[in-house]
C-alpha positions in Angstrom: -35.6 -9.8 20.5 -35.4 -10.8 16.9 -33.7 -7.6 15.9 -31.2 -7.9 18.7 -30.4 -11.5 17.7 -29.9 -10.5 14.1 -27.7 -7.6 15.0 -25.6 -9.9 17.3 -25.3 -12.4 14.4 -24.2 -9.7 12.0 -21.6 -8.5 14.5 -20.3 -12.0 15.0 -20.1 -12.6 11.3 -18.2 -9.4 10.7 -15.8 -10.2 13.5 -15.1 -13.6 12.0 -14.5 -12.3 8.6 -12.1 -9.7 9.9 -10.2 -12.1 12.2 -6.7 -12.9 11.0 -5.9 -16.6 10.3 -2.5 -18.3 10.2 -2.6 -18.3 6.5 -3.3 -14.6 6.4 -0.3 -13.9 8.5 1.9 -16.2 6.4 0.9 -14.8 3.1 0.9 -11.2 4.3 4.5 -11.8 5.5 5.5 -13.3 2.2 4.0 -10.2 0.4 5.8 -7.9 2.8 9.2 -9.6 2.5 9.0 -9.8 -1.3 7.9 -6.2 -1.6 10.8 -5.2 0.7 13.2 -6.8 -1.8 11.7 -4.8 -4.6 12.1 -1.7 -2.4 15.8 -2.6 -2.1 16.2 -2.8 -5.9 14.3 0.4 -6.4 16.4 2.2 -3.8 19.2 1.9 -6.4 17.3 1.9 -9.6 15.5 5.2 -8.9 18.7 7.2 -8.7 19.0 7.6 -12.5 15.4 8.7 -13.2 15.6 11.0 -10.1 18.6 12.8 -11.5 16.7 13.4 -14.7 13.4 14.5 -13.3 14.6 16.7 -10.4 16.2 19.4 -12.6 13.5 19.1 -15.2 10.9 20.3 -12.8 11.5 20.3 -9.0 8.9 18.1 -7.3 8.4 15.9 -10.4 10.5 13.3 -8.7 7.3 12.3 -6.9 6.4 10.3 -10.0 9.1 7.8 -8.7 7.4 7.1 -5.3 5.0 4.4 -6.5 7.3 1.4 -6.2 7.7 2.3 -2.5 4.0 2.5 -1.9 2.5 -0.7 -3.4 3.1 -3.2 -0.6 0.3 -2.0 1.6 -2.2 -1.8 -1.2 -1.3 -5.2 -2.5 -1.4 -6.8 0.9 -4.8 -5.3 1.7 -6.3 -6.3 -1.7 -5.2 -9.9 -1.2 -5.7 -10.4 2.6 -8.8 -8.2 3.0 -8.4 -7.8 6.7 -8.0 -4.7 8.9 -4.3 -3.9 9.4 -3.1 -5.7 6.3 -2.0 -2.5 4.5 0.0 -1.3 7.5 1.5 -4.8 8.2 2.7 -5.4 4.7 4.0 -1.9 4.0 5.8 -1.8 7.4 7.3 -5.3 6.9 8.6 -4.2 3.5 10.2 -1.2 5.1 11.8 -3.4 7.7 13.4 -5.5 5.0 14.6 -2.4 3.2 16.1 -1.1 6.5 17.8 -4.3 7.4 19.5 -4.6 4.0 20.5 -0.9 4.3 19.7 2.3 2.4 20.7 6.0 2.4 17.8 7.1 4.6 18.6 5.3 7.8 16.8 2.5 9.6 14.4 4.4 11.8 13.2 6.9 9.1 12.6 4.0 6.7 10.4 2.3 9.3 8.6 5.5 10.0 8.0 6.1 6.3 6.6 2.5 5.9 4.3 3.0 8.9 3.0 6.3 7.6 2.5 5.1 4.0 0.8 1.9 5.2 -1.5 4.0 7.4 -2.4 6.2 4.4 -3.6 3.2 2.4 -5.3 1.6 5.4 -7.5 4.6 6.1 -8.9 4.4 2.6 -9.9 0.8 2.9 -11.3 1.6 6.4 -13.5 4.3 4.9 -15.1 1.6 2.7 -15.5 -0.6 5.8 -13.2 -3.2 4.3 -16.0 -4.2 1.9 -14.9 -2.6 -1.4 -11.9 -3.9 -3.3 -12.5 -2.5 -6.8 -9.9 -0.8 -9.0 -11.1 2.8 -8.1 -10.8 1.9 -4.3 -7.3 0.5 -4.9 -6.3 3.6 -6.8 -7.7 5.8 -4.0 -5.7 3.7 -1.5 -2.6 4.3 -3.6 -3.3 8.0 -3.5 -3.8 7.8 0.3 -0.4 6.1 0.7 1.2 8.7 -1.6 -0.3 11.7 0.2 0.6 10.4 3.6 4.1 9.5 2.5 4.4 12.8 0.5 3.5 15.0 3.5 5.9 13.0 5.6 8.7 13.5 3.1 8.0 17.2 2.9 8.3 17.6 6.6 11.4 15.5 7.0 13.4 16.0 3.9 12.2 19.3 2.4 11.1 21.6 5.2 10.4 25.1 4.1 9.8 24.1 0.5 8.0 26.8 -1.6 4.4 26.3 -2.7 5.1 25.4 -6.4 7.4 22.6 -5.3 4.9 21.3 -2.8 2.1 21.3 -5.3 4.1 19.6 -8.1 5.4 17.0 -5.7 2.1 16.1 -4.1 0.4 15.9 -7.5 3.2 13.8 -8.9 3.4 11.4 -6.0 -0.4 11.0 -6.1 -0.3 10.1 -9.7 2.4 7.5 -9.1 0.4 6.2 -6.1 -2.8 5.8 -8.1 -1.2 4.2 -11.1 1.6 2.0 -9.6 0.6 1.4 -6.0 -3.1 1.2 -6.8 -3.7 0.2 -10.4 -0.8 -2.2 -10.8 -1.4 -3.8 -7.4 -5.0 -4.4 -8.3 -3.9 -6.1 -11.6 -1.3 -8.1 -9.9 -3.8 -9.3 -7.2 -6.2 -10.4 -9.9 -3.5 -12.1 -11.9 -2.4 -14.1 -8.9 -6.0 -15.0 -8.1 -6.6 -16.2 -11.6 -3.9 -18.8 -11.2 -5.6 -20.3 -8.2 -2.8 -19.3 -5.8 -5.3 -17.3 -3.7 -8.1 -19.8 -3.5 -8.0 -19.7 0.3 -8.8 -16.0 0.2 -12.0 -14.2 -0.7 -10.0 -12.2 -3.1 -9.0 -15.3 -5.0 -12.4 -17.0 -4.9 -14.1 -13.9 -6.2 -12.0 -13.7 -9.3 -12.1 -17.4 -10.0 -15.9 -17.4 -9.7 -16.0 -14.9 -12.6 -13.8 -17.0 -14.9 
């Protein structure tokens, strides 16, 4: 009976921790919208670097994917709830689609969903209990690989093996460094200011200061 009661209490505690609050929804929405505006700027800014990298080595343009992948990782690192990565990445994609871009609305939303899912799966594998830099970088790689495979299927079908290898390695590096590493640093920076004190992510950092 004691074991059963303890297990029930653990389940109830986990459910309570993972339940979304109003503040979670509000902050996740702010992250998603702000990230979407960054997406909009990057939709334009990436054109120059892309024109340089593509002829240099086909597939190397994957190094530019990171700024489109960070929203889900950042959202998950701050909110620490199941679904946060998908929600923030998808919302950012919605903002980008509403403003307009060269890829079309539906494909932008589809890409956001796939990339958010790639990051979400990594946090799920750690049972939403590990939020370290290595896990954040892995989530960035997860978003990059999911998005990269999606891009290969939609935009570069029939690509040769060298292109596929170079592209997937390049986008994974960008995902790890920009979507993973920089998002982790940004989350800690915000937490250090006290702005995230209503979140475990904020209290954890402040407790170490």
